[in-house]
N, C-alpha and C positions, 0 to 999 in steps of 0.2 A: 504493499500499500504506499503510495507516494503522498506528498503534500499537495498535489494538484487537486482542484475541485472538479469532480465529474458533473455534479448537479448542484445548482444553487437556487434556493427560493428566497426571494426578498419581499417580506411583508405581504405575502399572497393572501388575498381575500376572494371567496367565492360566495356570491349571493344568488338566491333564487326567489322567484315570485310565487308564493303559495297562497291561494285563496285571497288574493288581493294584498297580502302582506309580504314584506321583504324578509327572507330568512337567510341567515348567514351560516352556511355549511362549514366554511373554513374562515377563521377570524384572525388573519394577520400572522401566518406561519412563516418563519424564517429558518431555513435549514442550509447547511453546507456539507455535502456528501463527498468524501475524498475518492480519488481514483482507486479502484480495486477494493473498495470497502463493501462488506456485507452489512447493509443498513436496513433496519426494520421499522416500519410504522405499526405500532401496536395500540390497540384500544377496542372498546366495545362497539357493537353495531351502532351506526349513526354518529360516530365521533368525528368523521371527516377524513379518515385515513385513505379510503378508496378515492374520494373526490380529489384529494391531494395528489395521489398517484396519477389519476387521469389527467390532471393539469400538467404533470411532468411529461406524460405521454403525448399530450396535445389533443386528447379527446374532449377536454373541457378547457374553455378559455377563462383565465382568472378575471374577476371583476376589477380587481386592483392588484398591483404588484408585478414582479418580474420573475420569469423562469429562465435560467441560464443553463446551458449544457456546454461544459468544457470552456467556460468563459464567454460564450456567445449567447446573446439575447435571442431566445426562440419563443418568446411569449406569443407571438402571432404567426409562428411557423407551423404548417400542418403536420400531422403525425407522420406521413410518409416521407417527409423531408428531415426528420429527426433521426439521428444515428443511434436509435434504441429499438429494442423489441419488447414484447409483452407476452407473458404466459398467464392464461386464465385458468380458473378452477375446472372449467368444462373441457379443456385441452384442445377442442375444435380440430381434431384430426380428420383427414379425408378418409372416409370408411372404405372407399373403393380402391384406394392406393395402398401399396406395400409400405413397410417401414422405410425402406430405402427411398422410395418416391416421395413419401411425406417429408423426409428430411431434406431431400434434394430440391423440393419444390421452389423455394425462394431463390436458390442459385440458378435454376433453369429460367425463372422469370427474369433474372438479370442477364441472361444469355452468357453465363459463365462457361468457359470451355469445358467439354466433357471430361478431359483428363483431370482438370482441377476439381470438378464436381466429385469425381470418383475418389480422389485423394482426401478431400475435406470431409465428405460424408463418411468415409471409412474411419478417419481419425475421430470424428465426433461420436460415431457409434461405439467405438472402443472406449472413449471417455465415459459414456453413460452406460457401459457394460451391456450392450445389445448386439455385439458381434455374433453372427450366426443366426440372427432373427430377421435378417434383411428382407426376406420374401414374405414374411407374415403380414396379415391384415390386422388393423387395430382390434377387431373383434376377437382375434386369436391371442390377444395379450392380456395380462393381468392389469389391474388399475395402476399399479406402480410402474409397470413397463410402458403403459400408454403415457404416463406422466414423463417418463424419460424420453420418449419419442418427441413429445411436445417441447421439452427442454432442448434436445438435439436440433430440432427444426429451427428454434429461435436462435441458438448459439452458432449454428453453422454459417450464418451470414456475418459473423464477427462484429456484432454491435458494440458500441462503446459502453453501453449499459443495458441491463436486462431488468425489466419490471415484472414482478410476480405477485398476482392478486389471489391470495389464499389458494395456492395450487395444490395443497395436500388435503383440502377440506373434504373431498369425496372418498378418501381412503380410510380403512379401518385403523384403530389405534396403533396396533403393533406395526403395521406397514408404514403408517405415518411417522412413527418414531424412527424406523429404519431409514426412511427417506430423508429425514432431517439431517442425519449424518452424511448421507449420500449427496445431498444438495450442497452442503458445506465443502465436501471433498471436490465436487465438480467445480464449484466457484473458485476454489483455490487453484485447481489445475488450469482452468482457462484464464484466470487472473483478471476478469472484468468486474465492474461494479454491479452488484445485485441490490435492488431495492425491493423489499419483501413486505407485503401487507398481510397482517394476521390479527385475529382476536385471541389467538392461543399464546398465552404467556410462555409456556414451556418451549414452543417453537422458537420464539424470539430469543429466549435465554440461551437455548442450545446453539443456535446458528450465528447470532449477530456479533459484529464487532461493536456496533453502537445501536441503541434503540431510542426512538422518539415515542414516548407514551402520550397518546392523544386523548382528549376528553372534551366533548362539546365544542369541537372546532379549533381547539388550542393545543399546543404542545405543553404538557405539564412538567415533563422532565426529558432531557436529552443527555444520555450518558451511556457508558458501557454496562453490560449485563450485571456485573458484580456490584457496581456503584448503585444501580437502580434497585437491586434487591436488598443490599445491605444498608443503603442510605437514601430511602425514598424522600423526594422533595416535598410531597404533599400527602394528605390523608388518602386521597384518591389513588395515588400510585402505590401506597403501602397496601391498600386493600385489594387493588387489582392484580398486582404482581405477587403470585403465591398467596399463602395464607398468612395473615398478620394480626396480632393483637394490638388494639389501640386503647391506650389508657390515658385519661385526661383528668386534670385537676390542678390545684394550686401547689406549687413546690416551695418549700421553705428550707433554707440551709442545705440545698442539694438533695433533698428528699421529697418524694411525693407520697403522702399517706393515702393508702387505698387498700380495701379488702382486708382490713385487720392487720396490715403489714406495711412494708415500705418498698418503694421503687427508688433506687439510687440514680440521681441525675446530677452528677458533680457540676458545680458552678452555675446551676440553674435556680431561678426564683421566679415567682409569679405563675400565671397560668401557662401550662405546658400540655402538649400532646405527645405521648411517648409510644413508639412502636417497638415490639419485640417479637421475633419469629418463633413459631411453636417448637422448632427443633432445638432452640437455644435453651429451653426451659427444662429443669429437672423436676420430676414429680416424686414425692416420697412422704413417709409418715414422720421422719425425724426432723427436728427443728434445724433449719439450715445455718451455715456459718454466718456470723454477724456482718461479714464483709460483703455479702451478696444482697441483691434485691430479693425479697421474700414476701409472699402473700399466702393467706390461708383460705381454703375453700372446700367445697363438697363436689365430688365427682358426680356429674349428672348423666353422662353418657360415655361409653367405651366402645370403640369400633376397631376390629382387627382388620388391617389392610395389607396383610402379607408381610411386606418388609418393615412395617412399623405399626404401632398401636396409636390411635388418635383418642385423646381424652378431652371432654368438655368439662370444665370445672367452674362452678358457680361461686362467686365471692359473696361475702356478707352484704355488700352494698348493691348487689344485683348485677354487677358486671360479670361477664363470662370470658374465660380464657381457654384457648385451644392449645393443647400440648401434643407434640409428636415424640414418641419414644421408639427408637429403632429396635427391631427384634434381632439383636446381634447374635445371641446364643440360643434362644428358644422363643416360643410364642406365648410364654406365660405373662399375663398382665401384671404390672406393678400395683395397680389399684383397681378396685371394682366399683360399680355404681353404688352410690351412697356413702362411700368412704370419705372420711375427713382427711385432707392432705395438705402438705406444704408444697408450694411452687417456688422455685428459686432459680436465679440466673446471675451471671456476672454483670457488673455495672456497665462494662463496655458493650454489652449486647442490648442495652436500652438506647434507642436512637431517638433523640428529640427532633420532631419534624420541624423544619424551618430553622434549625440551628446552623 
């Protein structure tokens, strides 16, 4: 990945007229995506992520702002004049064509010499692991293989950037997880910029160099996966990325009194909102070390989820905390429904939102 910008959005706004009222789908988004970066737009349905991608592709014109590709203003340039390709969830393969002909279609349209077509299609089928399936029709392929054909068809034209709009949404969970790893491998091998739209936090965390978390037309946080997970900028990001416990109250002397216990927030005073991830919390019956955050509660639910147990613990003040405990040695639960327990965690695992 270099320092060059592949895609830039400068204060981009998209407005629609709905039932006589102006609705802003995108509210002043500014992004700078580096050459060779795997960049994800993540958020719930209706947050503006697909509209943002469509403005990059040229399928939508921004109401305000600029779209630049490799330093050139393309705000008013049509899609077919932009050096980018797009892969959709539906794949849109030609059912009557073989895998080879589907991948070669764009090159043939450009009147690329046959020898070069043969070489580039062969190389691309090898990258997406479809060598030996050149003569098959799409109906003879699995969903994951069809997705690879769609990728190969988009990449064989050697675009400067590839836009992917929820391309794994039609796959079952196990195949989707496998394809996440494959997509990252393919992106690394071809070395071009990928911009990926998804509502699936695990996809974004698994594949991305950086993630823009969107909500209601705005980017709430733009950072690497670890930064977004460990240090969410807003309560929305904390709740949307994985599972998080949000604890709010007035801190005094670096402590937040809650649930019959204390949450350590060194250097903080006044009203604060703290997030702590479920896997950072220890659950047990013994009173914790005084150097830890510790609260007391009653187990309201226990769920066995294979690799870990999930506990819902109700505190005396009505708050509820979720705890994940890995099943490292056996599947025996530490606590059962109705048990009175202590929850504890290190002070460094409490992150004050907005700090």
